[in-house]
C-alpha positions in Angstrom: 7.4 6.0 -9.8 10.7 8.2 -8.7 13.8 8.6 -10.3 17.4 8.4 -9.3 17.6 4.7 -8.9 15.0 4.3 -5.8 12.5 1.6 -7.3 14.0 -1.8 -6.4 11.1 -4.5 -6.9 7.1 -4.9 -8.0 4.8 -4.4 -4.9 3.1 -7.0 -3.2 -0.8 -6.9 -3.7 -4.1 -8.5 -2.9 -7.4 -8.1 -4.2 -10.5 -6.5 -2.0 -12.0 -8.9 -0.2 -9.3 -10.5 1.0 -8.4 -11.5 4.8 -6.2 -9.5 7.1 -4.6 -13.0 8.0 -3.8 -13.5 4.4 -2.5 -10.4 3.7 -0.2 -10.6 6.7 1.1 -14.0 5.6 1.6 -12.6 2.0 3.8 -9.7 3.6 5.7 -12.2 5.7 6.3 -14.4 2.6 7.3 -11.3 0.7 9.4 -9.6 3.5 7.4 -6.3 3.2 5.8 -4.1 5.5 2.7 -3.2 3.3 0.4 -4.8 0.7 -1.6 -2.8 -2.0 -5.1 -3.8 -1.6 -6.5 -3.8 -5.8 -9.9 -3.2 -6.6 -10.7 -4.2 -10.4 -7.0 -3.7 -10.9 -7.0 -0.3 -9.7 -5.1 0.7 -6.4 -8.1 0.9 -3.6 -5.8 1.4 -0.6 -2.3 0.1 1.0 -2.5 -2.2 4.0 0.5 -1.5 6.5 1.9 -3.7 9.0 0.8 -0.7 11.5 -2.8 -1.2 10.3 -2.8 -4.7 10.9 -1.3 -4.2 14.6 -3.9 -1.5 15.3 -6.9 -3.9 14.2 -5.9 -6.7 16.3 -5.0 -4.2 19.3 -8.4 -3.1 19.3 -9.7 -7.0 19.1 -10.6 -7.6 15.5 -10.2 -11.0 14.0 -8.0 -10.9 11.8 -9.4 -14.1 10.2 -12.8 -12.7 9.5 -11.8 -8.6 9.2 -11.2 -8.1 5.5 -8.2 -5.6 4.2 -10.9 -3.2 2.7 -12.0 -2.4 6.1 -8.8 -1.1 7.2 -7.3 0.6 4.2 -7.8 4.3 4.3 -8.5 6.9 1.4 -7.2 6.2 -2.2 -3.3 6.8 -2.0 -1.9 9.5 -3.9 -0.3 8.5 -7.4 2.4 10.1 -9.1 3.2 9.4 -12.7 6.0 7.2 -13.5 9.2 8.7 -14.0 8.1 11.6 -11.4 11.5 13.4 -10.2 12.3 13.2 -6.1 11.8 16.1 -5.0 7.9 16.1 -6.4 7.6 12.6 -4.6 8.8 14.6 -1.8 6.6 17.4 -1.9 3.9 15.1 -2.5 4.7 13.3 0.8 4.8 16.7 2.8 1.6 18.0 1.6 -0.6 14.8 1.8 -2.0 12.9 4.7 0.2 10.0 4.1 2.9 9.1 6.8 5.4 8.1 4.1 5.7 7.2 0.4 6.7 3.7 -0.2 9.7 4.3 -2.9 9.2 0.7 -4.4 5.6 1.2 -5.6 5.2 2.0 -9.6 2.1 1.2 -11.5 1.3 2.2 -14.9 -0.8 5.5 -14.5 -4.2 3.9 -15.6 -4.1 1.7 -12.3 -3.7 4.8 -10.1 
């Protein structure tokens, strides 16, 4: 979680083993462009709209493809209360395309 008033809402989540179709439905229902994939209460990865579009474009069946088949490596997590500069630095030095400023979980979930 980053300071400076950037945290606005809770993140949408699904457990591993959920279909891409169900995750997409929840993303639409929650008006979000990504959803956190949890494995035993820990963040296993992040599924984005782009991941879904790419999978469908490749011909994957969104009804039978599970979210954990599309997520990448474990996301970078920062401690709650991290300064904005640290968040930006981690974004620039990690393999991620962006940081979702709305995601905040207790340290034990990252």
